[in-house]
DSSP file (Angstrom, degrees, kcal/mol; ACC not computed):
  #  RESIDUE AA STRUCTURE BP1 BP2  ACC     N-H-->O    O-->H-N    N-H-->O    O-->H-N    TCO  KAPPA ALPHA  PHI   PSI    X-CA   Y-CA   Z-CA
    1    1 A M     >        0   0    0      0, 0.0     4,-2.1     0, 0.0     5,-0.2   0.000 360.0 360.0 360.0 -42.5   74.0   87.6    1.1
    2    2 A I  H  >  +     0   0    0      1,-0.2     4,-2.5     2,-0.2     5,-0.2   0.870 360.0  53.1 -65.4 -36.8   72.3   86.4    4.3
    3    3 A K  H  > S+     0   0    0      2,-0.2     4,-2.3     1,-0.2    -1,-0.2   0.857 108.7  49.8 -63.7 -35.5   74.2   83.2    4.1
    4    4 A K  H  > S+     0   0    0      2,-0.2     4,-2.5     1,-0.2    -2,-0.2   0.926 113.7  44.3 -71.3 -45.0   77.5   84.9    3.9
    5    5 A S  H  X S+     0   0    0     -4,-2.1     4,-2.3     2,-0.2    -2,-0.2   0.896 115.1  49.4 -68.7 -36.2   76.8   87.2    6.8
    6    6 A L  H  X S+     0   0    0     -4,-2.5     4,-2.4     2,-0.2    -2,-0.2   0.912 112.5  47.5 -59.9 -46.8   75.4   84.3    8.8
    7    7 A M  H  X S+     0   0    0     -4,-2.3     4,-2.0     2,-0.2    -2,-0.2   0.842 111.6  50.3 -66.4 -37.7   78.5   82.2    8.0
    8    8 A L  H  X S+     0   0    0     -4,-2.5     4,-2.7     2,-0.2    -2,-0.2   0.920 110.1  50.7 -64.7 -45.2   80.8   85.2    8.9
    9    9 A S  H  X S+     0   0    0     -4,-2.3     4,-2.7     1,-0.2     5,-0.2   0.945 110.7  48.5 -59.8 -47.6   79.0   85.6   12.3
   10   10 A V  H  X S+     0   0    0     -4,-2.4     4,-2.2     1,-0.2    -1,-0.2   0.900 111.8  50.1 -63.4 -39.4   79.3   81.9   13.1
   11   11 A L  H  X S+     0   0    0     -4,-2.0     4,-2.9     2,-0.2     5,-0.3   0.934 111.4  47.2 -62.8 -45.2   83.0   82.0   12.2
   12   12 A I  H  X S+     0   0    0     -4,-2.7     4,-2.1     1,-0.2    -2,-0.2   0.930 114.3  47.3 -65.3 -41.7   83.7   85.1   14.4
   13   13 A I  H  X S+     0   0    0     -4,-2.7     4,-2.4    -5,-0.2    -1,-0.2   0.886 111.9  50.9 -64.9 -36.6   81.8   83.5   17.3
   14   14 A S  H  X S+     0   0    0     -4,-2.2     4,-2.8    -5,-0.2    -2,-0.2   0.947 110.8  47.1 -60.7 -51.4   83.6   80.2   16.8
   15   15 A F  H  X S+     0   0    0     -4,-2.9     4,-2.6     1,-0.2     5,-0.2   0.879 111.6  52.3 -64.5 -35.2   87.1   81.8   16.8
   16   16 A T  H  X S+     0   0    0     -4,-2.1     4,-1.9    -5,-0.3    -1,-0.2   0.946 112.1  45.1 -63.4 -45.7   86.2   83.9   19.9
   17   17 A L  H  X S+     0   0    0     -4,-2.4     4,-2.4     1,-0.2    -2,-0.2   0.906 112.4  51.8 -62.5 -43.3   85.1   80.8   21.8
   18   18 A L  H  X S+     0   0    0     -4,-2.8     4,-1.8     1,-0.2    -1,-0.2   0.913 110.2  48.3 -63.7 -42.9   88.1   78.8   20.7
   19   19 A S  H  X S+     0   0    0     -4,-2.6     4,-0.6     1,-0.2    -1,-0.2   0.850 112.5  47.8 -71.8 -29.2   90.5   81.6   21.9
   20   20 A C  H >< S+     0   0    0     -4,-1.9     3,-0.6    -5,-0.2    -1,-0.2   0.885 112.4  49.9 -71.5 -39.3   88.8   81.9   25.2
   21   21 A A  H 3< S+     0   0    0     -4,-2.4    -2,-0.2     1,-0.2    -1,-0.2   0.799 107.4  54.2 -71.2 -26.2   88.8   78.1   25.7
   22   22 A S  H 3< S+     0   0    0     -4,-1.8     2,-0.3    -5,-0.2    -1,-0.2   0.696  86.3  97.1 -84.2 -11.7   92.5   77.8   24.9
   23   23 A N  S << S-     0   0    0     -4,-0.6     3,-0.1    -3,-0.6    -3,-0.0  -0.541  77.0-125.1 -73.8 132.3   93.6   80.3   27.4
   24   24 A K        -     0   0    0     -2,-0.3    -2,-0.1     1,-0.1    -1,-0.1  -0.576  32.9-100.1 -73.8 140.6   94.8   78.8   30.7
   25   25 A P        -     0   0    0      0, 0.0     2,-0.2     0, 0.0    -1,-0.1  -0.353  44.2-113.6 -58.0 137.4   93.1   80.2   33.7
   26   26 A S        -     0   0    0      1,-0.1     2,-0.3    -3,-0.1    -3,-0.0  -0.498  28.8-108.3 -76.0 143.0   95.3   82.8   35.4
   27   27 A D        -     0   0    0     -2,-0.2    -1,-0.1     1,-0.1     4,-0.1  -0.519  18.6-141.0 -68.9 131.3   96.8   82.0   38.7
   28   28 A K  S    S+     0   0    0     -2,-0.3     2,-0.6     1,-0.1    -1,-0.1   0.840  88.6  66.2 -69.1 -31.8   95.1   84.1   41.4
   29   29 A R  S    S-     0   0    0      3,-0.0     2,-0.1    -3,-0.0    -2,-0.1  -0.812  85.4-134.6 -93.7 116.8   98.4   84.5   43.2
   30   30 A A        -     0   0    0     -2,-0.6     2,-0.9     1,-0.1    -2,-0.1  -0.436  29.0-108.1 -66.0 142.0  101.0   86.5   41.3
   31   31 A K        -     0   0    0     -2,-0.1     2,-0.4    -4,-0.1    -1,-0.1  -0.645  44.6-171.6 -77.3 112.1  104.5   84.9   41.4
   32   32 A V        -     0   0    0     -2,-0.9    -3,-0.0    25,-0.0    -1,-0.0  -0.892  16.2-135.9-108.9 134.0  106.3   87.2   43.7
   33   33 A E        -     0   0    0     -2,-0.4     2,-0.1     1,-0.1     3,-0.0  -0.680  23.6-123.8 -89.6 142.8  110.1   86.8   44.2
   34   34 A P        -     0   0    0      0, 0.0     2,-0.5     0, 0.0    22,-0.2  -0.419  18.8-110.6 -81.4 158.6  111.5   87.0   47.7
   35   35 A Y  E     -A   55   0A   0     20,-3.7    20,-2.8    -2,-0.1     2,-0.5  -0.827  40.3-150.9 -83.3 126.2  114.1   89.4   49.0
   36   36 A V  E     -A   54   0A   0     -2,-0.5     2,-0.4    18,-0.2    18,-0.2  -0.874  16.3-174.9-110.3 134.0  117.1   87.2   49.7
   37   37 A E  E     -A   53   0A   0     16,-2.7    16,-2.7    -2,-0.5     2,-0.4  -0.996   2.3-179.7-129.1 127.5  119.7   87.9   52.4
   38   38 A F  E     +A   52   0A   0     -2,-0.4     2,-0.4    14,-0.2    14,-0.2  -0.985   5.8 175.5-129.8 118.4  122.8   85.8   52.8
   39   39 A S  E     -A   51   0A   0     12,-2.7    12,-2.4    -2,-0.4     2,-0.3  -0.966  16.0-146.6-128.8 145.8  125.3   86.6   55.6
   40   40 A T  E     -A   50   0A   0     -2,-0.4     2,-0.4    10,-0.2    10,-0.2  -0.758   4.0-160.6-109.0 154.4  128.4   84.7   56.5
   41   41 A H  E     +A   49   0A   0      8,-2.6     8,-2.5    -2,-0.3     2,-0.4  -0.867  12.5 175.8-137.4  99.4  129.9   84.3   60.0
   42   42 A L  E     -Ab  48 160A   0    117,-0.5   119,-0.9    -2,-0.4     2,-0.3  -0.885  14.4-155.9-102.8 134.4  133.6   83.3   60.2
   43   43 A K    >   -     0   0    0      4,-2.1     3,-2.4    -2,-0.4   108,-0.1  -0.749  30.7-110.6-109.5 160.8  135.2   83.2   63.6
   44   44 A S  T 3  S+     0   0    0     -2,-0.3    -1,-0.1     1,-0.3   118,-0.1   0.733 116.8  65.1 -61.1 -24.1  138.9   83.4   64.5
   45   45 A D  T 3  S-     0   0    0      2,-0.1    -1,-0.3     1,-0.0    -3,-0.0   0.562 120.2-107.8 -76.5  -6.8  138.8   79.7   65.4
   46   46 A G  S <  S+     0   0    0     -3,-2.4   105,-2.8     1,-0.3     2,-0.2   0.461  71.5 142.4  97.2   3.1  138.0   78.8   61.8
   47   47 A S        -     0   0    0    103,-0.2    -4,-2.1   104,-0.0     2,-0.5  -0.544  37.5-150.5 -78.4 146.3  134.4   77.9   62.3
   48   48 A K  E     +A   42   0A   0     99,-0.3    99,-2.8   101,-0.3     2,-0.3  -0.971  21.7 164.7-121.5 121.4  132.0   78.9   59.4
   49   49 A N  E     -AC  41 146A   0     -8,-2.5    -8,-2.6    -2,-0.5     2,-0.3  -0.824  10.5-169.3-125.0 167.4  128.4   79.7   59.9
   50   50 A F  E     -AC  40 145A   0     95,-2.1    95,-2.4    -2,-0.3     2,-0.4  -0.991  17.0-145.4-156.5 159.4  125.8   81.4   57.8
   51   51 A T  E     -AC  39 144A   0    -12,-2.4   -12,-2.7    -2,-0.3     2,-0.4  -0.996  15.5-172.9-126.0 126.0  122.3   82.9   57.8
   52   52 A Y  E     +AC  38 143A   0     91,-2.7    91,-2.6    -2,-0.4     2,-0.4  -0.990  10.0 178.6-124.2 125.6  120.1   82.6   54.7
   53   53 A T  E     -AC  37 142A   0    -16,-2.7   -16,-2.7    -2,-0.4     2,-0.5  -0.986  17.8-165.1-133.5 134.3  116.7   84.5   54.8
   54   54 A E  E     -AC  36 141A   0     87,-2.5    87,-2.1    -2,-0.4     2,-0.5  -0.988  13.6-172.5-118.0 123.2  113.9   84.8   52.2
   55   55 A T  E     -A   35   0A   0    -20,-2.8   -20,-3.7    -2,-0.5    85,-0.1  -0.953   9.6-150.8-119.0 132.1  111.4   87.6   52.9
   56   56 A Y        -     0   0    0     -2,-0.5     2,-0.1   -22,-0.2    84,-0.1  -0.753  30.5 -99.8 -98.8 147.7  108.3   88.1   50.9
   57   57 A P        -     0   0    0      0, 0.0     2,-0.2     0, 0.0    -1,-0.1  -0.427  42.5-123.4 -61.4 138.6  106.7   91.5   50.4
   58   58 A K        -     0   0    0      1,-0.1     3,-0.1    -2,-0.1     2,-0.0  -0.484  25.6-104.3 -85.2 154.5  103.7   91.9   52.8
   59   59 A K        -     0   0    0      1,-0.2    -1,-0.1    -2,-0.2     0, 0.0  -0.314  59.7 -63.7 -72.0 162.0  100.3   92.7   51.5
   60   60 A N        -     0   0    0      1,-0.2    -1,-0.2     2,-0.1     3,-0.1  -0.250  46.5-158.8 -49.3 121.8   98.9   96.2   51.8
   61   61 A Q  S    S+     0   0    0      1,-0.2     2,-1.8    -3,-0.1    -1,-0.2   0.623  73.0  85.8 -83.3 -13.9   98.6   96.8   55.6
   62   62 A S        +     0   0    0      3,-0.0    -1,-0.2     2,-0.0     2,-0.2  -0.419  60.3 158.0 -90.3  65.7   96.0   99.6   55.3
   63   63 A R        -     0   0    0     -2,-1.8     3,-0.1     1,-0.1    -2,-0.0  -0.524  51.6 -87.1 -85.9 157.5   92.9   97.4   55.2
   64   64 A K        -     0   0    0     -2,-0.2    -1,-0.1     1,-0.1     2,-0.1  -0.347  47.1-113.4 -65.4 139.4   89.5   98.7   56.1
   65   65 A K        -     0   0    0      1,-0.1    -1,-0.1    -3,-0.1     3,-0.0  -0.449  29.9-113.8 -70.8 147.4   88.8   98.5   59.8
   66   66 A K        -     0   0    0     -2,-0.1    -1,-0.1     1,-0.1     2,-0.1  -0.617  38.0-103.4 -81.4 141.9   86.0   96.1   60.8
   67   67 A P        -     0   0    0      0, 0.0     2,-0.2     0, 0.0    -1,-0.1  -0.377  33.9-131.8 -63.2 141.9   83.0   97.8   62.2
   68   68 A K        +     0   0    0     -2,-0.1     2,-0.3    -3,-0.0    -3,-0.0  -0.571  59.8  63.5 -92.0 159.7   82.7   97.7   65.9
   69   69 A G  S    S-     0   0    0     -2,-0.2     2,-0.1     0, 0.0     0, 0.0  -0.873  86.6 -12.4 129.3-164.2   79.5   96.7   67.7
   70   70 A K  S    S-     0   0    0     -2,-0.3     2,-0.2     1,-0.1     0, 0.0  -0.393  70.0-105.1 -77.4 155.2   77.2   93.7   67.9
   71   71 A R        -     0   0    0      1,-0.1     3,-0.1    -2,-0.1    -1,-0.1  -0.497  33.8-130.6 -76.4 142.3   77.5   90.7   65.6
   72   72 A G        -     0   0    0      1,-0.2    -1,-0.1    -2,-0.2     2,-0.0   0.135  53.8 -38.0 -75.7-161.0   74.9   90.4   62.9
   73   73 A K  S    S-     0   0    0      2,-0.1    -1,-0.2     3,-0.0     9,-0.2  -0.322 109.9  -5.7 -65.6 142.2   73.0   87.2   62.0
   74   74 A G  S    S+     0   0    0      7,-0.2     7,-0.2     8,-0.1     3,-0.1  -0.116  77.2 107.1  71.7-171.9   74.8   83.9   62.3
   75   75 A G        +     0   0    0      5,-1.9    -1,-0.1     1,-0.2     6,-0.1   0.530  55.2 136.0  78.3   4.1   78.4   83.6   62.9
   76   76 A G  S >  S-     0   0    0      4,-0.3     3,-1.6     1,-0.1    -1,-0.2  -0.168  74.1 -98.3 -76.8 176.3   77.7   82.3   66.5
   77   77 A R  T 3  S+     0   0    0      1,-0.3    -1,-0.1     2,-0.1    -2,-0.0   0.711 119.3  69.2 -71.2 -17.3   79.4   79.3   68.1
   78   78 A D  T 3  S-     0   0    0      1,-0.1    -1,-0.3     2,-0.0    -2,-0.0   0.568 110.3-119.8 -76.2  -6.3   76.5   77.1   67.2
   79   79 A G    <   +     0   0    0     -3,-1.6    -2,-0.1     1,-0.2    -1,-0.1   0.639  51.8 166.4  79.3  13.1   77.4   77.4   63.5
   80   80 A A        -     0   0    0      1,-0.1    -5,-1.9    -6,-0.0    -4,-0.3  -0.355  33.7-122.3 -63.9 140.5   74.2   79.0   62.5
   81   81 A Q        -     0   0    0     -7,-0.2    -7,-0.2     1,-0.1    -1,-0.1  -0.599  19.3-152.7 -86.1 142.9   74.3   80.6   59.0
   82   82 A G        -     0   0    0     -2,-0.3     3,-0.2    -9,-0.2    -8,-0.1   0.098  51.3 -67.5 -85.4-152.3   73.5   84.2   58.3
   83   83 A D  S    S+     0   0    0    -10,-0.2    -9,-0.1     1,-0.2    -2,-0.1   0.725 123.7  69.9 -75.6 -21.4   72.2   85.6   55.1
   84   84 A S  S    S-     0   0    0      1,-0.1    -1,-0.2     2,-0.0    -3,-0.0   0.892  76.8-157.1 -68.8 -39.3   75.4   84.7   53.2
   85   85 A G        +     0   0    0     -3,-0.2    -1,-0.1     1,-0.1    -2,-0.1   0.799  47.4 133.6  69.4  29.4   75.0   81.0   53.2
   86   86 A K        +     0   0    0      2,-0.1     2,-0.2     0, 0.0    -1,-0.1  -0.085  21.4 142.8-103.5  35.6   78.8   80.6   52.7
   87   87 A R        -     0   0    0      1,-0.0     2,-0.3    -8,-0.0    -6,-0.0  -0.548  43.5-136.8 -74.5 137.7   79.4   78.0   55.3
   88   88 A Q        -     0   0    0     -2,-0.2     2,-0.1     1,-0.0    -2,-0.1  -0.744   9.0-129.0 -98.0 143.4   82.0   75.4   54.2
   89   89 A N     >  -     0   0    0     -2,-0.3     4,-2.0     1,-0.1     3,-0.4  -0.430  31.1-102.8 -84.8 168.9   81.7   71.8   54.7
   90   90 A K  H  > S+     0   0    0      1,-0.2     4,-2.3     2,-0.2     5,-0.2   0.832 120.0  55.9 -63.4 -31.9   84.4   69.7   56.2
   91   91 A G  H  > S+     0   0    0      2,-0.2     4,-2.0     1,-0.2    -1,-0.2   0.890 107.1  48.8 -65.7 -39.8   85.6   68.4   52.8
   92   92 A Q  H  > S+     0   0    0     -3,-0.4     4,-2.4     2,-0.2    -2,-0.2   0.894 111.7  48.9 -64.4 -42.7   86.1   71.9   51.5
   93   93 A R  H  X S+     0   0    0     -4,-2.0     4,-2.6     2,-0.2    -2,-0.2   0.917 111.8  48.9 -63.2 -45.0   88.1   72.9   54.5
   94   94 A N  H  X S+     0   0    0     -4,-2.3     4,-2.4     1,-0.2    -2,-0.2   0.891 111.3  50.9 -63.1 -40.0   90.3   69.7   54.3
   95   95 A E  H  X S+     0   0    0     -4,-2.0     4,-2.2     2,-0.2    -2,-0.2   0.913 111.9  45.9 -67.0 -45.0   90.8   70.4   50.6
   96   96 A Q  H  X S+     0   0    0     -4,-2.4     4,-2.2     2,-0.2    -2,-0.2   0.906 112.4  51.8 -68.4 -40.4   91.9   74.1   51.2
   97   97 A N  H  X S+     0   0    0     -4,-2.6     4,-2.2     1,-0.2    -2,-0.2   0.915 110.2  49.0 -63.4 -40.9   94.2   72.9   54.1
   98   98 A Q  H  X S+     0   0    0     -4,-2.4     4,-2.2     2,-0.2    -1,-0.2   0.891 110.4  49.9 -62.2 -39.7   95.8   70.4   51.8
   99   99 A E  H  X S+     0   0    0     -4,-2.2     4,-2.4     1,-0.2    -1,-0.2   0.894 111.2  49.5 -68.1 -34.9   96.4   73.0   49.1
  100  100 A R  H  X S+     0   0    0     -4,-2.2     4,-1.7     2,-0.2    -2,-0.2   0.867 110.9  49.5 -70.4 -36.1   97.9   75.3   51.7
  101  101 A I  H  X S+     0   0    0     -4,-2.2     4,-2.1     2,-0.2    -2,-0.2   0.872 111.0  50.2 -66.3 -37.7  100.2   72.5   52.9
  102  102 A N  H  X S+     0   0    0     -4,-2.2     4,-2.5     2,-0.2     5,-0.2   0.936 109.8  49.9 -69.0 -46.2  101.2   71.7   49.3
  103  103 A R  H  X S+     0   0    0     -4,-2.4     4,-1.9     1,-0.2    -1,-0.2   0.854 111.2  49.5 -62.5 -33.1  102.0   75.4   48.7
  104  104 A Q  H  X S+     0   0    0     -4,-1.7     4,-2.3     2,-0.2    -1,-0.2   0.894 111.0  49.7 -65.8 -43.5  104.1   75.5   51.9
  105  105 A A  H  X S+     0   0    0     -4,-2.1     4,-2.4     2,-0.2    -2,-0.2   0.879 111.9  47.6 -66.6 -39.8  106.0   72.4   50.9
  106  106 A E  H  X S+     0   0    0     -4,-2.5     4,-2.3     2,-0.2    -1,-0.2   0.917 112.3  49.6 -69.6 -39.9  106.7   73.8   47.4
  107  107 A R  H  X S+     0   0    0     -4,-1.9     4,-2.4    -5,-0.2    -2,-0.2   0.930 111.8  49.0 -63.3 -44.2  107.9   77.1   48.8
  108  108 A K  H  X S+     0   0    0     -4,-2.3     4,-2.4     1,-0.2     5,-0.2   0.927 110.6  50.4 -61.5 -45.6  110.2   75.3   51.3
  109  109 A E  H  X S+     0   0    0     -4,-2.4     4,-1.7     1,-0.2    -1,-0.2   0.900 112.1  47.1 -61.8 -38.4  111.6   73.1   48.5
  110  110 A K  H  X S+     0   0    0     -4,-2.3     4,-2.8     2,-0.2    -1,-0.2   0.866 108.8  56.3 -67.1 -36.0  112.3   76.3   46.4
  111  111 A F  H  X S+     0   0    0     -4,-2.4     4,-2.6     1,-0.2    -2,-0.2   0.941 110.9  42.8 -60.1 -47.2  113.9   77.9   49.5
  112  112 A Y  H  X S+     0   0    0     -4,-2.4     4,-2.4     2,-0.2    -1,-0.2   0.844 112.8  52.7 -69.4 -32.1  116.4   74.9   49.9
  113  113 A K  H  X S+     0   0    0     -4,-1.7     4,-2.3    -5,-0.2    -1,-0.2   0.941 112.0  46.0 -67.1 -47.0  117.1   74.9   46.1
  114  114 A S  H  X S+     0   0    0     -4,-2.8     4,-2.4     2,-0.2    -2,-0.2   0.906 111.2  52.5 -63.4 -43.2  117.9   78.6   46.2
  115  115 A L  H  X S+     0   0    0     -4,-2.6     4,-2.7    -5,-0.2     5,-0.2   0.945 109.3  49.5 -55.6 -50.1  120.1   78.2   49.3
  116  116 A D  H  X S+     0   0    0     -4,-2.4     4,-2.4     1,-0.2    -2,-0.2   0.907 110.5  49.9 -56.7 -44.2  122.1   75.5   47.6
  117  117 A E  H  X S+     0   0    0     -4,-2.3     4,-2.6     2,-0.2    -1,-0.2   0.886 111.3  49.1 -61.3 -40.8  122.6   77.6   44.5
  118  118 A T  H  X S+     0   0    0     -4,-2.4     4,-2.3     2,-0.2    -2,-0.2   0.912 111.1  49.7 -67.9 -39.8  123.8   80.6   46.7
  119  119 A L  H  X>S+     0   0    0     -4,-2.7     5,-2.4     1,-0.2     4,-0.6   0.926 113.1  46.7 -64.0 -43.7  126.2   78.4   48.6
  120  120 A A  H ><5S+     0   0    0     -4,-2.4     3,-0.9    -5,-0.2    -2,-0.2   0.928 114.1  47.4 -60.8 -47.4  127.5   77.1   45.3
  121  121 A T  H 3<5S+     0   0    0     -4,-2.6    -2,-0.2     1,-0.3    -1,-0.2   0.866 116.5  43.0 -64.7 -36.0  127.8   80.6   43.8
  122  122 A K  H 3<5S-     0   0    0     -4,-2.3    -1,-0.3    -5,-0.2    -2,-0.2   0.525 105.6-129.3 -87.2  -5.0  129.5   82.0   46.8
  123  123 A A  T <<5 +     0   0    0     -3,-0.9     2,-0.4    -4,-0.6     3,-0.2   0.953  59.8 144.9  49.4  54.6  131.8   78.8   47.2
  124  124 A Y      < +     0   0    0     -5,-2.4    -1,-0.2     1,-0.2    -2,-0.1  -0.952  59.1   8.3-123.4 141.7  130.8   78.6   50.8
  125  125 A C  S >  S+     0   0    0     -2,-0.4     3,-1.5    -3,-0.1    -1,-0.2   0.958  71.9 173.6  53.1  55.6  130.3   75.4   52.7
  126  126 A M  T 3  S+     0   0    0      1,-0.3    -1,-0.1    -3,-0.2     3,-0.1   0.730  75.6  47.4 -68.3 -23.3  131.7   73.4   49.9
  127  127 A N  T 3  S-     0   0    0      1,-0.4    -1,-0.3    22,-0.0     2,-0.1   0.269 122.8 -98.5-100.8   9.4  131.6   70.1   51.9
  128  128 A G    <   -     0   0    0     -3,-1.5    20,-2.3    -4,-0.1    21,-0.4  -0.396  37.7-107.0 101.5-178.7  128.0   70.7   53.1
  129  129 A Y  E     -D  147   0A   0     18,-0.3     2,-0.5    -2,-0.1    18,-0.2  -0.965  10.8-120.7-147.9 161.4  126.5   72.1   56.2
  130  130 A V  E     -D  146   0A   0     16,-3.0    16,-2.6    -2,-0.3     2,-0.6  -0.913  31.8-127.1-105.6 130.9  124.6   71.2   59.4
  131  131 A E  E     +D  145   0A   0     -2,-0.5    14,-0.2    14,-0.2     3,-0.1  -0.683  30.5 175.5 -80.8 118.0  121.2   72.9   59.8
  132  132 A L  E     -     0   0A   0     12,-2.6     2,-0.3    -2,-0.6    13,-0.2   0.827  65.3  -0.4 -90.8 -36.4  121.2   74.6   63.2
  133  133 A E  E     -D  144   0A   0     11,-1.7    11,-2.8     2,-0.0     2,-0.4  -0.970  53.5-165.6-157.2 137.7  117.9   76.3   63.1
  134  134 A F  E     -D  143   0A   0     -2,-0.3     2,-0.4     9,-0.2     9,-0.2  -0.996  15.8-176.5-125.2 126.5  115.0   76.7   60.6
  135  135 A R  E     -D  142   0A   0      7,-3.0     7,-2.5    -2,-0.4     2,-0.4  -0.947   7.9-178.8-120.8 141.6  112.4   79.5   61.2
  136  136 A T  E     +D  141   0A   0     -2,-0.4     2,-0.3     5,-0.2     5,-0.2  -0.994   8.1 165.1-136.5 138.1  109.3   80.3   59.3
  137  137 A K  E >  S-D  140   0A   0      3,-2.3     3,-2.5    -2,-0.4    -2,-0.0  -0.929  71.7 -15.7-153.2 125.3  106.9   83.2   60.0
  138  138 A H  T 3  S-     0   0    0     -2,-0.3   -82,-0.2     1,-0.3     3,-0.1   0.840 128.4 -51.4  51.6  38.8  104.2   84.6   57.8
  139  139 A G  T 3  S+     0   0    0      1,-0.3    -1,-0.3   -84,-0.1     2,-0.2   0.215 112.5 119.0  87.6 -16.7  105.7   82.8   54.8
  140  140 A D  E <   - D   0 137A   0     -3,-2.5    -3,-2.3   -84,-0.1     2,-0.4  -0.585  48.2-157.1 -84.0 148.8  109.2   84.2   55.4
  141  141 A M  E     -CD  54 136A   0    -87,-2.1   -87,-2.5    -5,-0.2     2,-0.4  -0.949  13.7-177.7-129.2 146.1  111.9   81.6   56.0
  142  142 A Q  E     -CD  53 135A   0     -7,-2.5    -7,-3.0    -2,-0.4     2,-0.4  -0.998   3.2-170.8-142.5 139.2  115.3   81.7   57.6
  143  143 A L  E     -CD  52 134A   0    -91,-2.6   -91,-2.7    -2,-0.4     2,-0.5  -0.999   6.3-161.9-131.2 132.2  118.0   79.0   58.0
  144  144 A I  E     -CD  51 133A   0    -11,-2.8   -12,-2.6    -2,-0.4   -11,-1.7  -0.959  22.1-179.4-111.8 130.6  121.1   79.2   60.2
  145  145 A G  E     -CD  50 131A   0    -95,-2.4   -95,-2.1    -2,-0.5     2,-0.5  -0.937  26.0-142.9-136.2 153.6  123.7   76.7   59.3
  146  146 A D  E     -CD  49 130A   0    -16,-2.6   -16,-3.0    -2,-0.3   -97,-0.2  -0.959  27.7-126.4-120.2 119.2  127.2   75.6   60.3
  147  147 A C  E     - D   0 129A   0    -99,-2.8   -99,-0.3    -2,-0.5   -18,-0.3  -0.301   7.8-139.3 -64.2 145.6  129.6   74.5   57.6
  148  148 A I  S    S+     0   0    0    -20,-2.3    -1,-0.1  -101,-0.1   -19,-0.1   0.923  84.7  63.3 -72.1 -43.6  131.2   71.1   58.0
  149  149 A E  S    S-     0   0    0    -21,-0.4  -101,-0.3     1,-0.1     2,-0.2  -0.425  86.0-117.5 -83.6 156.5  134.6   72.3   56.9
  150  150 A K        -     0   0    0     -2,-0.1  -103,-0.2  -103,-0.1     2,-0.2  -0.483  43.0 -84.7 -82.7 160.7  136.8   74.9   58.6
  151  151 A A        -     0   0    0   -105,-2.8    -1,-0.1    -2,-0.2     2,-0.1  -0.463  39.5-144.4 -70.9 133.8  137.7   78.2   57.0
  152  152 A S     >  -     0   0    0     -2,-0.2     4,-2.4     1,-0.1     5,-0.1  -0.336  32.8 -99.6 -84.7 175.5  140.7   78.3   54.8
  153  153 A E  H  > S+     0   0    0      2,-0.2     4,-2.0     1,-0.2     5,-0.2   0.904 127.3  51.8 -62.1 -41.7  143.0   81.2   54.5
  154  154 A D  H  > S+     0   0    0      1,-0.2     4,-2.3     2,-0.2    -1,-0.2   0.925 109.1  50.4 -60.8 -43.5  141.2   82.3   51.3
  155  155 A D  H  > S+     0   0    0      1,-0.2     4,-3.3     2,-0.2     5,-0.4   0.907 107.6  54.1 -59.9 -42.5  137.8   82.1   53.2
  156  156 A M  H  X S+     0   0    0     -4,-2.4     4,-1.4     1,-0.2    -1,-0.2   0.917 113.1  42.5 -60.0 -43.5  139.3   84.2   56.1
  157  157 A Q  H  < S+     0   0    0     -4,-2.0    -1,-0.2     1,-0.2    -2,-0.2   0.868 121.0  41.0 -71.4 -35.7  140.3   86.9   53.7
  158  158 A K  H  < S+     0   0    0     -4,-2.3    -2,-0.2    -5,-0.2    -3,-0.2   0.853 132.9  13.6 -83.6 -36.4  137.0   86.8   51.7
  159  159 A F  H  < S+     0   0    0     -4,-3.3  -117,-0.5    -5,-0.2    -3,-0.2   0.339  79.6 149.3-127.1   6.6  134.4   86.4   54.4
  160  160 A F  B  <  +b   42   0A   0     -4,-1.4     2,-0.3    -5,-0.4  -117,-0.1  -0.132  10.6 160.6 -54.6 134.0  135.9   87.2   57.8
  161  161 A S              0   0    0   -119,-0.9  -119,-0.1     0, 0.0    -2,-0.0  -0.972 360.0 360.0-149.3 146.4  133.8   88.7   60.6
  162  162 A N              0   0    0     -2,-0.3  -118,-0.2  -119,-0.1  -119,-0.1   0.492 360.0 360.0 -64.5 360.0  134.3   88.8   64.3
């Protein structure tokens, strides 16, 4: 009887450990979809421009206010450590910077892919475009482009704006 209960306990523990080990660690950052805005600008001379913007939701703005007053131990310009001991070495900072650069490059690549899909879906700038301006601020991105081709009669009816 003892052998059966011991064996059952070992099996339960083994299955529990296996199920935990097989789970992939969750990504700290939730995959958030941006708000996309696409606006067209056709002029009476036939020129075609557009603005494409991806805006991400902002984190909760109501963060706790930092206490005012004198600074505690450490944190001075000399790099002295306080009680926390959380000082990063140069290698860790470089690794974190590289991760941030990689995330930004991935986001920019997705931005251009989404823009190309939008242009194809809307049948706008079918012969390509010239990038007039690219802006990024706090993770949000905006591109202003000028279509290579002039507006057709169909474009004028479908997209015209002064």
